[in-house]
C-alpha positions, 0 to 999 in steps of 0.5 A: 694495130693497123689492118694487115691485109694479106689477101693480095697486093691489089688491096694497096692504097695510094701513098700520100706522095702518090695522091699528091701526084694524082691531084696535081696531074695535067690531064686531057682527052686520052682517046684523042691522044691529048692527055700529057700525063698519059703520054709521058707515062707511055713514053717512060714505060716504053723506055723502062721496059725496053720497047718502042711503045706503050699503051695504058689500059684499065686492067691486067685482064684487059692488057692480056686480052688486047695482046691476044687479040692483036697477036692472034686472029679467029681460029688461031691458038695460043699456048700457055700454062694450065694455071696461067691467069689469062687462061683460067681467071680472065673470063675466057675473053680470048675465046669469047671475044676473039675466037682464039683457042687456048692450048694449055699445058702443065706448069712445072713446079718451078713455074716454067712450061717444059719447052719440049712440050711446048714445041710438041703442041705447036700445030702442023700447017694443016687446015685440020688444026688451029693455027698456033700463033703465040706462046704466053708465059707468066712472070712471076707465077704464084710468086715464082720467078722464071730464070733469064736463061729459060726466057731466052730459050723460050724466045729462041723456040718462038723464033724458030717456029715463027711464034710471037711471045707474050708475057703476062708480067703483072708482077714482072717488077717483082721478078726483076728485083728478085733477079737483080736486073732492070725490068727491061732485061726481062721485058725486051725478050718478049714481043709484048708484055702487060705490066700491072700498076695496081699490084706491087707497084701500089697504084689504084688502077691501070696496066701498061701494055708494051711492044712495037709501035705497030703492035701498040697501034693495033692494040689501041684499036682493040682497046676501043673495040672492047670499050677500053678508051678512057678520057682524062685519065692522067690522074691514073697515069700520074700514079703510074709515073710515081710508082715507076720512079719510087716503088720498084726498088722498094719491092725488096722490102716486100720480099724480105717481109714474105721471108719473115712471114714464112720463117715465123709461120714455119715455127707454128704447129698446125700451119704447113708452109711451102717455105722453099717456094718463097721467092718474091712477095707470096707465101703459101700455107695450109691448115687442116681443112676443117679449120680453114674458115674458123682460122680466117675468122679468128685472123679477121677478129684481130685485124689480119685478113686472109682468104678462106681457102687451102692452099692460102696465098699470103701476099706482102705489099707496101701497106704492110711493114715488119711490125704488121708481119709480126702481128700476123704471126702472133695472131696465127700462132694464138689460134693454134695455142688456144 
């Protein structure tokens, strides 16, 4: 049985076709703007996501950081969710490197931020306060999809208050597939979007940051400031081109496998499955606290990898097929049958 790694969709390996595209890539010095494959990817991404320009950066963390540094200055603030990736798990980069204050608020059960609360937390035009410059949303968040009407309402709120609107769209392609729309229909509602290539799209590295030409020009400067300039990076760009051409529509398979996994685990006494939250490629489960470590160890012995935590996030991706899902269900069931 092949390894079934459910820890994250970041663990994927390039497919044979992607490896071929990478090996055959035409490359140049991207800092000089001379890598033809990077230039092609950035032009493709701008069109595919409904913006004027795009920038290839090293990671989702860097993409979000560049967006915050570009939209906000020292002493400014951005509003985001308490569970937002760019608030909780990106090293506090905006505060450390940009002097930018986060204003986190509660994330609702469906992944949204209550827009009335967002509006209430916009600071008055008074020198006692940080200047609110930006609202940052995340889609998907914990596998949940923000509705189009909600994102349009967030856009209207930002327009009324003169705020920029950023999307941490690490998994925005999963959201688009779940909603049955083109990615541009989501991305075009935002002033900037970061799109991770190394999650559900299956690339070995890289994130795209899209926005207006002026925004991307400024973000490119900040990329240099934080040491993100890369040279012959067309090899990574070629993987991104292949992924945008071939790996978006297939995400429905990952979503179907997540539902298959949730259905199977729901039948196991000893595992609590948050079945209603399965909208894309994530399933959240709990086992008894005193079983967490032993459960993960048992899974690993049978070539199924899960994290050692509650709730445990199980993530499907292009390296896992239906047979792998069935094997994982069998292994987890056997733990409680023993």
